[in-house]
C-alpha positions as CSV (number, residue, x, y, z in Angstrom):
1,M,-63.9,3.3,35.7
2,S,-65.2,6.9,36.1
3,Y,-64.0,9.6,33.7
4,D,-62.1,11.4,36.6
5,S,-60.4,8.1,37.6
6,K,-59.4,7.4,34.0
7,R,-58.1,10.9,33.5
8,E,-56.0,10.6,36.6
9,T,-54.6,7.3,35.4
10,H,-53.6,8.9,32.1
11,T,-52.2,12.0,33.8
12,Q,-49.9,9.7,35.8
13,M,-48.9,7.8,32.6
14,V,-48.0,11.1,30.9
15,L,-46.0,12.2,33.9
16,G,-44.3,8.8,34.2
17,M,-43.5,8.5,30.5
18,A,-42.0,12.0,30.5
19,D,-40.0,11.3,33.6
20,R,-38.6,8.1,31.9
21,Q,-37.5,10.4,29.0
22,G,-35.7,12.7,31.4
23,V,-38.4,15.4,31.3
24,D,-39.9,16.7,34.5
25,L,-43.3,18.1,33.4
26,E,-44.3,19.3,36.8
27,E,-41.1,21.3,37.1
28,L,-41.5,22.8,33.6
29,I,-45.0,23.9,34.5
30,L,-43.8,25.5,37.8
31,R,-41.1,27.4,35.9
32,G,-43.6,28.5,33.2
33,E,-41.8,26.6,30.5
34,L,-44.8,24.4,29.8
35,S,-48.3,25.7,29.9
36,E,-50.9,23.8,31.9
37,D,-53.0,23.9,28.7
38,R,-50.3,22.1,26.7
39,F,-50.0,19.5,29.5
40,E,-53.8,19.0,29.5
41,H,-53.6,18.4,25.7
42,A,-51.0,15.8,26.3
43,V,-53.3,14.0,28.8
44,D,-56.1,14.3,26.3
45,R,-53.9,12.7,23.6
46,C,-53.1,9.9,26.1
47,L,-56.8,9.4,26.8
48,G,-57.3,8.6,23.1
49,C,-54.6,6.0,23.1
50,T,-55.6,2.5,22.0
51,Q,-52.8,0.7,24.0
52,P,-52.8,2.1,27.5
53,D,-52.2,-1.4,29.0
54,A,-49.0,-1.8,27.0
55,C,-47.9,1.7,28.2
56,K,-48.6,0.7,31.9
57,C,-46.4,-2.4,31.4
58,L,-43.6,-0.3,30.1
59,L,-43.9,2.1,33.0
60,D,-43.9,-0.8,35.5
61,S,-40.5,-2.0,34.2
62,T,-37.5,-1.2,36.3
63,A,-35.5,0.4,33.5
64,P,-34.6,3.9,34.4
65,E,-35.1,5.1,30.8
66,I,-37.4,3.5,28.3
67,R,-37.8,4.0,24.6
68,L,-41.0,5.7,23.6
69,P,-43.3,3.3,21.8
70,D,-44.3,4.0,18.3
71,Y,-47.9,4.3,19.2
72,C,-47.3,7.0,21.8
73,R,-49.4,10.1,20.9
74,N,-47.0,12.4,22.9
75,V,-43.7,11.5,21.2
76,S,-43.2,14.9,19.6
77,L,-44.0,16.7,22.9
78,F,-41.5,14.6,24.8
79,Q,-38.8,15.0,22.1
80,D,-39.4,18.8,21.9
81,L,-39.1,19.2,25.7
82,R,-36.1,16.9,25.9
83,S,-34.2,18.9,23.3
84,E,-34.8,22.3,25.0
């Protein structure tokens, strides 16, 4: 898998996991409440994850909301944005 393809996969996982937490990252970026830089750092953290396949399985579930796994490197970001 190329780096660009892998980055796009992880970008979609970050967006999907945030969405399942009730956080619309794209909307927050458009409103200027989340910088693109902070979003890109979230994708970078996701790229360093050791369990992306487990995350994909969670995102493939039909549950409208899922609990963040303990291994998620973006837990604090999602929690911060959800509390705002």
